[in-house]
N, C-alpha and C positions, 0 to 999 in steps of 0.2 A: 234726689230719689223721690219716686212717686209715693204718696201716702196711701196706706190701706192695701197694698198689694203683697206685702211681705208677711210671712207667717209669724205668729206671736210666740216668743220663747216663754216656757214655763218650766217649773221644777218637775222632774220626773225621776223615777227610780228604775235603773237598769238592773236586771237580775240574771246572772249566769246560771242557767238551769243545770249544767253539768257539775258545777262546784259549789252551788248555793252561796255565791258571792254577790253582794248587792252594793250599789253606790248611787248616791243622789247627785244629780247634775241638772243642767238645763237642756231642753231639746224642743224641737217643733213637731216631733212625732206624735201621732194620735193613737190612743188605745182605749178600750172599754174597761180594762181591769184596773183595780186600785189596790194599794197596800198601805198599811199603817207603818210609818217609819219610826225610827228611834226617838224622834223629838215629839211623838204623839200625834203628828199631823198625818193626814191621808193624802197620798200622792198617786198619780197615774203610774202603772207598772208596765214596763216593756221588758219582755223576756228575750234573752239572746242565747245562742247556742255556745258561743265561745267568747271569752274575755281574757284579760291579762292574767287572771287567776287560774285559768285552765289551759291556756295555749302552751304547747310544749316549748316554744322559743323562750317565753318569759318564765316558765317554771324550772327550766334547766334540764328537762327530760327529753330534749330534742336529740334524735338519733339520725345519723346519716347512714343509710344502708346501701351497700353496693349490690344491687340485685343482679344476680347472674354473672358476677365478675366482669362487668363492662370495662372497667379500667384495665384489668389484666388482659382481656381480649384485645383492647386497643393497643396496649403496649406490645403484645406479641405480634399483632398484625403489622405494625409500623416500626418494628425493631429490626433494623438492617445494619 
């Protein structure tokens, strides 16, 4: 691997703005915002719209809706 061409990993905080859930991890993303974490250190802050704390699949609130009765229309059309 060539030296000096890969971005540097650093500790950052990702914050889900819809559920106020935050977690500390490593990333190469850049940001100008910072936040004081639970350990008293200040880390770069990256805001995300959705995470495992707010995504319907992970929260168990996922609903499958049959809009307009598509399945029923299909069954009626091809039921012979």
